[in-house]
Each structure stands twice: as structure tokens, then as C-alpha cells.
C-alpha positions as CSV (number, residue, x, y, z in Angstrom):
1,M,-16.6,-0.6,11.7
2,A,-18.1,0.0,8.1
3,N,-16.6,-1.9,4.9
4,I,-15.1,0.0,2.5
5,P,-14.3,-2.1,-0.7
6,I,-11.0,-3.4,-1.4
7,G,-9.8,-3.5,-5.1
8,I,-6.0,-4.2,-6.1
9,Q,-3.6,-2.2,-8.1
10,L,-2.8,-3.9,-11.2
11,Y,0.6,-3.1,-10.7
12,T,1.1,-5.1,-8.0
13,V,0.5,-8.1,-10.3
14,R,2.1,-6.6,-13.5
15,D,4.3,-9.3,-14.5
16,Q,2.1,-12.0,-14.7
17,L,-0.7,-9.8,-15.7
18,A,1.5,-9.5,-18.7
19,K,1.8,-13.0,-19.7
20,E,-1.3,-14.3,-18.8
21,P,-3.9,-11.1,-18.5
22,K,-7.0,-13.1,-18.4
23,E,-6.0,-15.8,-16.1
24,T,-4.1,-13.0,-13.7
25,L,-7.4,-11.0,-13.4
26,K,-9.2,-14.4,-12.4
27,A,-7.0,-14.8,-10.0
28,V,-7.5,-11.5,-7.9
29,A,-11.1,-11.8,-8.3
30,D,-10.8,-15.2,-6.9
31,I,-8.9,-14.1,-4.3
32,G,-12.3,-11.7,-3.3
33,Y,-10.7,-8.2,-4.6
34,A,-14.1,-6.0,-5.9
35,G,-11.9,-3.9,-8.2
36,V,-9.0,-3.2,-9.8
37,E,-7.0,0.0,-10.6
38,G,-5.0,0.0,-13.9
39,G,-5.4,0.0,-17.4
40,P,-6.3,-2.9,-20.3
41,P,-3.0,-4.9,-20.3
42,G,-1.0,-5.5,-23.1
43,G,-3.2,-7.5,-25.9
44,M,-6.1,-6.9,-24.2
45,D,-8.7,-3.8,-25.8
46,A,-10.9,-1.2,-23.4
47,Q,-13.4,-3.8,-24.5
48,A,-12.4,-6.8,-23.9
49,F,-10.8,-5.3,-20.3
50,L,-14.3,-4.3,-19.2
51,E,-15.9,-7.1,-20.1
52,T,-13.5,-9.4,-18.6
53,L,-13.8,-7.8,-15.3
54,D,-17.9,-7.6,-15.7
55,D,-17.6,-11.3,-16.1
56,L,-15.1,-11.7,-12.6
57,G,-17.7,-9.1,-10.7
58,M,-15.4,-7.1,-10.4
59,T,-15.3,-2.7,-11.4
60,L,-12.6,-1.0,-12.5
61,I,-12.1,1.5,-10.0
62,G,-9.8,4.3,-12.1
63,G,-6.7,4.8,-14.4
64,G,-4.2,7.3,-14.8
65,C,-2.7,9.9,-16.5
66,S,0.7,12.3,-16.7
67,S,0.3,15.8,-15.9
68,A,1.7,16.9,-19.1
69,E,-0.9,15.0,-20.9
70,L,-3.5,16.8,-19.0
71,R,-2.4,20.3,-19.9
72,E,-1.3,18.7,-23.7
73,N,-4.2,15.9,-24.6
74,I,-7.1,16.3,-22.5
75,E,-9.0,15.3,-25.1
76,G,-7.0,11.8,-25.7
77,V,-7.2,11.8,-21.9
78,A,-10.8,12.0,-22.1
79,E,-11.6,9.8,-24.9
80,R,-9.3,6.9,-23.3
81,S,-11.0,7.3,-20.1
82,K,-14.8,7.1,-21.3
83,A,-13.8,4.1,-23.6
84,L,-12.8,2.6,-19.9
85,G,-15.8,4.2,-18.2
86,V,-13.9,5.6,-15.6
87,T,-13.7,9.2,-14.6
88,R,-11.3,9.1,-11.6
89,L,-7.5,9.6,-12.7
90,M,-4.7,9.2,-10.5
91,T,-1.7,11.2,-11.7
92,G,2.0,12.5,-10.1
93,V,4.7,15.0,-10.8
94,G,8.2,13.2,-10.8
95,G,9.3,13.2,-14.0
96,E,8.4,17.5,-14.4
97,L,9.7,17.9,-11.3
98,R,13.3,16.8,-12.1
99,R,12.9,18.8,-15.8
100,L,12.2,21.8,-13.9
101,N,15.2,21.4,-11.2
102,N,12.8,20.8,-8.4
103,D,10.5,24.1,-8.8
104,W,7.5,22.9,-7.2
105,K,5.8,26.7,-7.4
106,R,6.2,26.2,-11.4
107,V,5.5,22.5,-11.3
108,T,2.0,23.1,-9.0
109,E,1.3,26.0,-12.0
110,L,1.3,23.8,-14.2
111,L,-0.2,20.8,-12.5
112,A,-3.0,23.4,-11.8
113,E,-3.3,24.0,-15.2
114,G,-3.9,20.2,-16.3
115,C,-6.5,20.0,-13.4
116,A,-8.6,22.6,-14.3
117,N,-8.8,21.2,-17.6
118,A,-9.8,17.8,-16.5
119,A,-12.4,19.3,-14.6
120,E,-14.0,20.9,-17.9
121,A,-14.1,17.6,-19.2
122,G,-15.6,15.9,-16.6
123,L,-12.6,14.3,-14.9
124,E,-11.4,14.0,-11.6
125,I,-7.8,13.8,-11.1
126,L,-6.4,12.6,-7.6
127,Y,-2.6,13.2,-6.9
128,H,-1.0,10.2,-5.6
129,N,2.0,10.6,-3.9
130,H,5.4,8.5,-3.3
131,A,8.1,9.9,-0.7
132,F,10.0,12.7,-2.5
133,E,6.7,15.1,-2.2
134,L,7.5,15.0,1.6
135,E,11.2,15.4,1.6
136,G,10.8,18.4,-0.7
137,K,10.2,21.3,0.9
138,V,8.6,24.6,-0.5
139,A,9.4,28.1,1.0
140,V,6.3,30.1,2.5
141,N,5.1,32.9,4.1
142,G,8.6,32.8,5.9
143,G,8.6,29.3,6.5
144,E,8.1,26.0,4.7
145,T,5.7,22.9,4.0
146,T,6.0,19.8,2.0
147,G,5.5,19.7,-1.4
148,L,2.2,17.3,-1.5
149,D,1.1,20.2,1.0
150,Y,2.1,22.8,-1.0
151,M,0.5,21.4,-4.1
152,L,-3.3,20.2,-2.1
153,E,-3.2,23.8,-1.0
154,N,-2.4,25.8,-3.8
155,I,-4.6,23.5,-6.3
156,P,-8.8,24.0,-5.9
157,A,-10.6,20.8,-3.8
158,E,-12.9,20.4,-6.7
159,H,-10.1,20.3,-9.2
160,M,-7.7,17.6,-7.7
161,G,-8.0,15.4,-4.9
162,A,-5.5,13.0,-3.3
163,E,-5.1,9.5,-3.7
164,L,-2.1,8.9,-0.8
165,D,0.3,6.0,0.1
166,T,0.1,4.9,3.2
167,Y,3.7,3.6,2.8
168,W,5.2,6.6,1.4
169,I,4.1,8.8,3.6
170,Q,5.2,6.5,6.6
171,T,8.7,6.3,4.0
172,G,8.9,10.2,3.6
173,G,8.7,10.6,7.7
174,Y,5.0,11.1,8.8
175,D,2.4,9.1,9.9
176,P,0.2,7.9,7.4
177,G,-3.2,8.2,9.6
178,A,-2.6,12.0,10.4
179,Y,-2.2,12.8,6.6
180,I,-5.8,10.6,5.9
181,R,-7.1,12.8,9.0
182,K,-5.9,16.0,6.8
183,Y,-7.5,15.6,3.4
184,A,-10.2,13.9,5.3
185,G,-13.4,14.6,2.4
186,R,-10.7,14.9,-0.7
187,L,-9.5,11.3,-0.4
188,P,-11.5,8.8,-2.5
189,H,-9.0,6.8,-3.1
190,L,-6.3,5.4,-0.4
191,H,-3.7,2.8,-1.3
192,I,-2.4,0.7,1.5
193,K,0.4,-0.7,1.2
194,D,3.2,-2.1,4.3
195,R,6.7,-1.6,4.9
196,A,8.6,-4.8,6.2
197,P,10.2,-4.4,9.9
198,A,14.1,-4.5,10.2
199,P,16.3,-6.7,9.1
200,D,13.8,-7.5,6.4
201,D,13.6,-4.6,4.7
202,A,16.9,-4.8,3.6
203,Q,16.1,-7.2,1.1
204,C,12.8,-5.8,-0.1
205,P,11.0,-2.7,1.9
206,F,7.7,-3.4,1.3
207,A,5.4,-5.9,3.2
208,E,1.9,-7.7,2.4
209,I,-0.3,-5.8,4.8
210,G,-0.2,-6.4,8.0
211,H,2.6,-8.1,7.9
212,G,4.7,-4.9,8.4
213,I,4.9,-1.9,10.9
214,L,2.3,0.5,10.1
215,D,-0.6,1.5,12.5
216,W,-3.7,0.1,10.5
217,D,-5.9,0.4,13.6
218,D,-5.1,4.5,13.1
219,I,-5.6,4.1,9.2
220,F,-8.5,2.0,8.9
221,E,-10.3,4.0,11.6
222,S,-8.7,7.6,9.9
223,A,-10.0,5.9,6.5
224,E,-13.6,5.4,7.8
225,K,-13.9,8.7,9.2
226,S,-12.8,10.5,6.0
227,G,-14.6,9.0,3.8
228,V,-12.4,6.8,1.3
229,E,-14.6,5.2,-1.1
230,W,-11.6,2.4,-1.7
231,L,-8.9,1.1,-0.1
232,I,-6.1,0.0,-3.0
233,V,-3.7,-3.0,-1.9
234,E,-0.6,-2.2,-3.6
235,Q,3.1,-3.8,-3.5
236,D,6.0,-2.5,-5.5
237,R,7.7,-5.1,-5.3
238,C,7.3,-8.6,-3.2
239,V,9.7,-11.3,-2.0
240,R,6.6,-13.9,-2.5
241,P,5.3,-14.6,-5.7
242,P,2.7,-11.1,-6.2
243,I,-0.5,-13.0,-6.5
244,E,0.5,-15.0,-3.0
245,S,1.4,-11.2,-1.2
246,A,-2.4,-10.0,-3.0
247,R,-3.6,-12.9,-0.9
248,L,-2.1,-12.7,2.0
249,S,-3.0,-8.5,1.9
250,F,-6.8,-9.5,1.3
251,E,-6.2,-12.1,4.2
252,Y,-5.7,-9.9,6.9
253,L,-8.0,-7.3,5.8
254,K,-10.3,-9.8,6.2
255,S,-9.3,-11.1,9.4
256,R,-9.8,-7.2,10.7
257,G,-13.4,-7.2,9.4
258,M,-12.6,-5.4,6.6
259,V,-13.9,-7.3,4.1
């Protein structure tokens, strides 16, 4: 199996990062992560952030922005992205969906407008899902589809790709491997995240990679065949210290020959 670079979403270690930014980034690099996703921690500007990552031998994989920013402040988004040297940004629609009373069609129109702006600015938008995009249904042609599929089917691939999240696909009631294959070629970044088995999930539903119930054989094979360029570890909540959870996930990936 080909090695896909392994990164980490900095949200995983957010509390430690806020207190000890340079020490936390070094700890992530020492584990073996090749890159990070996310913006500079508080108190660190873009230049210092990039210099720190460079000194540690890590890449900044991408950033993020809101769908409203893409429509209302694309110049600011482009300027911020240029300062960080990234062109791929993940986005979501949770806030706008609530504001528009779950009107998926209107939310998709607005997101399409923002993604078109981003494409003109030389930015690539990747949609990062949670469970609600799979649980929400949209009426189409006498049937229905998921909110996630509706957005991806109605926004051109050249304007928006996907950054699927394996945990949230599983939690939303679908098969992560099948979704990865469905959007092959449109999925440069994949968030890899495991779900704790019962009864442990009552305490914390999230688990380190390989310590939960997801089918990693299928996920890894599907990711390789679908053109995934970065596997990005993310764990929203941890029972252990987050940096230790990040280590356990990386060690599992290493044991599977992914590193």
C-alpha cells in the first residue's frame, strides 16, 4: 500500500496548543506527523507559525473559513491564505443551515456562490462534513438524497471538493469506505477519526485510530485508490491527554505500514 502523508488537525491538541504553542507543535513533530491543518495559535502570527513548522520539518496542509466569508469577504480570505501559503480551505454550513431553517437548497445556492468566488481567487474549497449533512434529507426528483450528496452534486467539482470525515460518516449511518469511493478524485484530504465501541462510547464517543469500530482495511484501501493526498488525524475529545491520543493514532498507522 502506498504511503499517504499523515497530518494532524490542530483542533485535536487545541488546549495544549493555546498554552504552549511551540512546545505542542514540537511534540506533534516528534511523534512523526508530516503536516498540520489549521491556523496559527493565539499569540503567533502567520510568519512565526510557518517558520516554526519549517524548523520542525512539517507542512501546513490547509486552513479553513466560513461559507459566509467566501461570499462576503473573499478578499480577506485570499489575503489570509496567501500569508499562510495555502490554497486549500475547508468549510461547512452548520450555522447557515440553522439560520435558514434547514433549507438545504438555499444553503447550497449560497455555498455555490462562495465557492465560485474562491475559484476566481485561486482557492480550492473542501467541504468538511459532520453527521447532520447525512441525517438531513433533500427532496429531489420524487425521491430524496442526503444534504451532503445534494451539495456535492449541485456544486461543480472544480469549485468544491470534499474533505470527508470517517467518524461522522459512520455516526451519520453510512459506510466511510463507500463514501470515499463515491467521491474518488474529488477528495484530496481525508479526516481519519475512530468511534469508540460500546460501552466506552457512553463516556467518550471518539477513539484513537485503530482503537474503535471503523473498518480501517476498507478505509485505507479506498483512500489509496481514490487519490487521497493527505490523511489527517483528528480527535474531537480524548479520554487521555490529547497529545497521547495523537501518539496512539500515529503508532497504529505506523503499525499498519501507513508511515
